[in-house]
C-alpha positions, 0 to 999 in steps of 0.5 A, spaced: 766 197 916 768 190 913 775 187 912 781 187 915 784 194 917 789 197 922 783 200 927 787 206 928 788 208 921 781 207 918 778 213 913 775 216 919 782 217 922 784 220 916 778 225 916 774 222 911 767 221 914 760 220 912 761 215 907 756 209 906 759 202 906 767 202 906 770 195 904 777 194 907 782 190 904 777 185 900 781 179 897 780 177 890 774 173 890 770 178 894 772 184 890 770 180 883 763 178 887 762 185 889 764 188 882 759 183 878 753 184 883 754 192 882 754 191 874 761 193 873 762 188 868 761 180 867 764 174 869 768 171 864 771 164 862 775 161 868 773 167 872 776 173 869 773 179 870 771 183 863 769 190 864 770 196 859 772 203 862 767 208 858 769 214 855 777 214 857 781 207 854 787 210 856 791 215 860 789 223 860 796 226 861 794 233 860 789 232 865 795 231 871 797 236 875 802 237 881 800 242 887 805 247 887 807 248 894 814 251 897 816 244 899 817 242 892 817 248 888 825 247 887 825 240 885 819 239 880 820 239 873 814 244 872 815 244 864 813 237 864 808 237 870 802 242 870 802 246 876 795 246 881 795 252 886 794 249 893 787 253 894 784 249 888 787 243 890 783 244 897 777 246 894 777 239 889 779 235 895 773 238 899 768 237 893 770 230 892 769 228 899 762 232 899 760 228 893 763 221 896 758 222 902 753 216 903 756 212 897 760 205 898 768 205 897 773 200 897 780 201 900 786 197 899 792 198 903 798 195 899 806 196 898 809 199 892 816 196 892 818 189 893 824 191 897 822 193 904 827 198 905 825 202 900 817 200 899 812 205 900 805 204 904 799 206 899 792 206 901 788 206 895 780 208 895 776 206 889 769 207 888 769 201 883 770 194 886 774 192 880 779 198 881 780 195 887 781 188 884 786 192 879 790 195 884 790 189 888 794 186 882 798 191 881 801 193 887 804 188 893 799 185 897 801 185 905 800 179 909 794 179 914 798 180 920 802 186 916 795 190 915 794 190 923 799 195 923 799 198 916 799 206 916 798 209 909 804 214 907 800 216 901 793 216 899 789 215 893 782 217 892 779 215 885 772 217 884 770 216 877 763 219 878 765 226 880 766 231 875 771 237 876 770 244 875 776 247 871 774 254 873 773 252 881 779 247 881 784 250 877 784 244 872 783 243 864 777 239 864 772 235 868 777 230 868 783 231 873 789 227 876 792 231 882 798 230 886 799 233 893 806 231 895 805 236 902 798 233 904 800 226 901 794 225 897 792 224 890 785 225 887 783 222 881 776 224 878 772 223 871 776 217 868 774 209 869 781 208 866 784 203 871 792 205 869 791 212 872 791 208 879 798 205 878 801 210 874 800 215 880 804 211 884 809 210 879 810 218 879 810 218 887 816 213 887 819 217 881 819 223 886 821 220 892 826 215 891 832 219 887 832 223 893 835 216 897 840 215 891 835 209 888 834 209 880 826 209 879 825 206 872 820 205 867 822 198 865 821 191 865 826 186 868 828 179 869 834 175 871 837 168 869 834 162 872 838 160 878 842 166 878 839 173 881 845 176 880 845 176 872 839 181 872 837 185 866 832 191 865 828 193 859 827 201 859 821 203 854 814 206 853 808 202 852 808 198 846 815 197 845 815 190 848 817 191 855 812 186 857 813 181 852 820 181 851 821 180 859 817 174 859 822 170 857 821 162 859 828 161 859 829 167 865 825 169 871 821 175 870 822 180 876 816 185 873 814 188 867 813 195 868 816 199 874 822 198 878 828 201 882 835 200 882 838 201 889 845 199 892 843 192 893 840 191 886 833 191 882 827 190 885 819 191 882 815 196 884 809 192 883 806 185 884 802 184 877 802 185 870 798 190 865 799 187 859 796 189 852 792 184 849 791 186 842 793 180 837 795 176 843 796 169 841 797 162 845 802 160 840 807 167 841 805 168 848 802 162 851 803 165 858 800 172 858 795 169 853 793 164 859 792 169 864 786 172 860 782 166 862 784 165 870 780 167 876 780 174 877 784 177 871 782 184 869 780 184 862 779 191 860 776 194 854 776 187 850 770 185 845 767 178 847 762 174 845 756 175 849 754 168 849 760 164 849 764 169 852 770 168 847 775 174 847 776 177 840 784 179 840 783 182 834 777 187 835 780 193 836 773 197 836 773 199 843 780 201 843 787 199 841 789 199 848 785 193 850 789 190 856 789 184 862 791 185 869 793 179 873 798 178 879 805 176 877 804 169 880 800 167 874 806 167 870 810 160 871 817 163 871 816 169 875 820 171 881 817 170 888 821 176 891 820 181 886 828 182 887 834 181 883 841 183 883 845 189 879 843 189 872 849 186 867 845 188 861 841 195 860 836 194 854 833 201 851 827 199 847 824 203 842 819 203 837 822 206 831 816 208 826 821 211 821 824 204 820 831 207 820 834 204 827 837 197 827 834 191 831 840 192 836 846 196 837 851 196 843 852 203 846 857 206 850 855 209 857 855 216 854 851 214 848 846 210 853 845 216 857 844 220 851 839 215 848 836 215 855 835 222 856 832 222 848 827 217 850 826 216 842 820 212 840 813 212 837 807 212 841 802 206 839 795 207 838 790 207 844 795 208 850 794 216 850 787 219 848 788 221 841 793 217 838 790 213 833 797 211 829 804 210 831 807 217 832 814 218 833 816 222 839 821 223 844 819 221 851 825 223 856 827 217 860 822 213 856 817 215 861 816 223 861 809 223 863 811 220 870 817 224 871 816 229 876 823 231 877 828 234 871 830 228 866 838 230 868 836 227 875 834 220 873 840 220 867 845 222 872 843 216 877 843 211 871 850 214 869 852 212 876 849 206 876 852 203 870 859 206 872 858 202 879 856 196 876 859 195 869 853 194 865 853 193 858 848 197 854 844 196 848 839 199 844 833 195 841 828 197 835 822 193 836 819 198 830 819 198 823 824 195 818 824 195 810 821 202 810 817 207 815 810 205 818 805 204 812 811 201 808 815 197 812 813 191 817 814 191 824 821 188 826 820 180 827 819 178 834 823 172 833 829 176 831 828 181 836 828 175 841 834 171 838 838 178 839 836 179 846 838 172 848 845 173 845 846 179 848 844 177 855 848 170 855 854 174 853 855 171 846 853 178 842 859 181 845 864 176 841 861 178 834 864 183 829 861 190 830 860 196 825 860 203 827 853 206 825 854 212 820 848 216 823 848 215 830 855 212 831 853 206 836 856 199 834 851 194 830 853 187 829 854 185 822 852 177 823 849 174 829 847 166 828 840 165 827 838 172 824 838 174 817 844 179 816 840 183 812 836 185 817 842 188 821 843 193 816 837 197 816 839 201 809 839 194 806 832 192 808 829 198 804 828 197 796 829 205 795 836 206 799 836 214 797 829 214 801 832 211 807 838 216 807 833 221 807 829 218 812 835 217 816 838 224 815 831 227 818 831 222 824 838 225 826 836 232 825 830 230 830 835 227 835 839 233 835 834 238 835 831 235 841 837 234 845 839 241 845 835 242 851 839 238 855 846 240 853 847 245 859 846 240 864 850 234 862 857 232 862 862 233 856 862 225 855 855 225 853 855 232 849 861 228 845 856 222 844 851 227 841 850 227 834 849 232 829 
């Protein structure tokens, strides 16, 4: 046993025995050293760690299961969360532990949540040293003295070399992510994709926090410099711009992906960022670009020159989902506390591959809940296995794969928080303009940033708005520094009839999708529904 650990909370005390060397709470240099020594990857420029994840370069959502026990039977959204029988989980657990005998493992004891009142103490046991490095970046690192009394509330065991048996373990393939809320254990097998670790923790918090009246959000967040009470949250799925748009040099970054909204305000679940690096440039995103050559940054699935170690930000031959993981303090304007006040602005990011939605729209609270429950976006290539081009989809709460409870639970919480704080809500399209995917072009990021800046500083509320004929929300007519044509999606299309047909198609898709929520929502949200 090496490293600092609470002597009464070792793996042996948890009944996990017979392992080889167990490395507890190694810090970053030790983890990098071990990962390189074990041939898990290479040391890159500046001490970044360069690695690949083999067969799986994205999440495997269809292989994720929740153990179906009486304690959670009535609170899990089973249509969205595949059930696993308790007996099957027990067999999986026993077989994984038998497989682990005699092998070395890395243990990280970490906090999930910046707010001490709502954080979760999580132990992550990994077969790969670099997975320990990754999750050490992603979650929040206790002080040394805090490790002496650390008692894990949940334990994640990640063993990529173990292959599940669908017939024996009640799963779909040899890959499995199994959450047992009763036993407070998550098992991950047969995938080296590190994102499964962090999203498993997010799923935990999405189940536990709503019971405490805390909104769990798949969003980034920032606040005004010198004023934590001027906070903003940015909902969105991977590829919609959460990381890029929240990393604004004129504001303080709270976090890039997962947050809670409590009675005190906004708090980050994590202690780091997991940014997509495809086409990343020093000119457009200098801070994130700079992390790719900092010590300990995990550079995942990027092609690089074997001699010079120069990274190729355009080569997607391994995956479109190339990423880097780094601690939050690698961003110069990041919050030291990971906390902010009540959000003044709630932004919902969507990547519209149909080219119909405007670059920004102001929503009423009822419209905000409508669009939150709809969760319309386009899955971008690489974030999930099998996604090779932008695919329009509805992912409720902008994060359906991570939602163990029914969507209305999260929607109602959001509605209550907006009512309590008076936050202004916006829908921002970072997708296509001037045509659908394949014909149009991506929304210019400079225009998106200008519109967001105007929304956050309050000046956008002072311009003239028009009512969108398709969705009923308010769209600005003119905004200083932004091409007025861009604000009217129809005007950007050469073929106006084609736009009208595409808009009608999207409106129907929204209406058809929203029918599933109508029995569970209030009259004002029903009135905001289109179609």
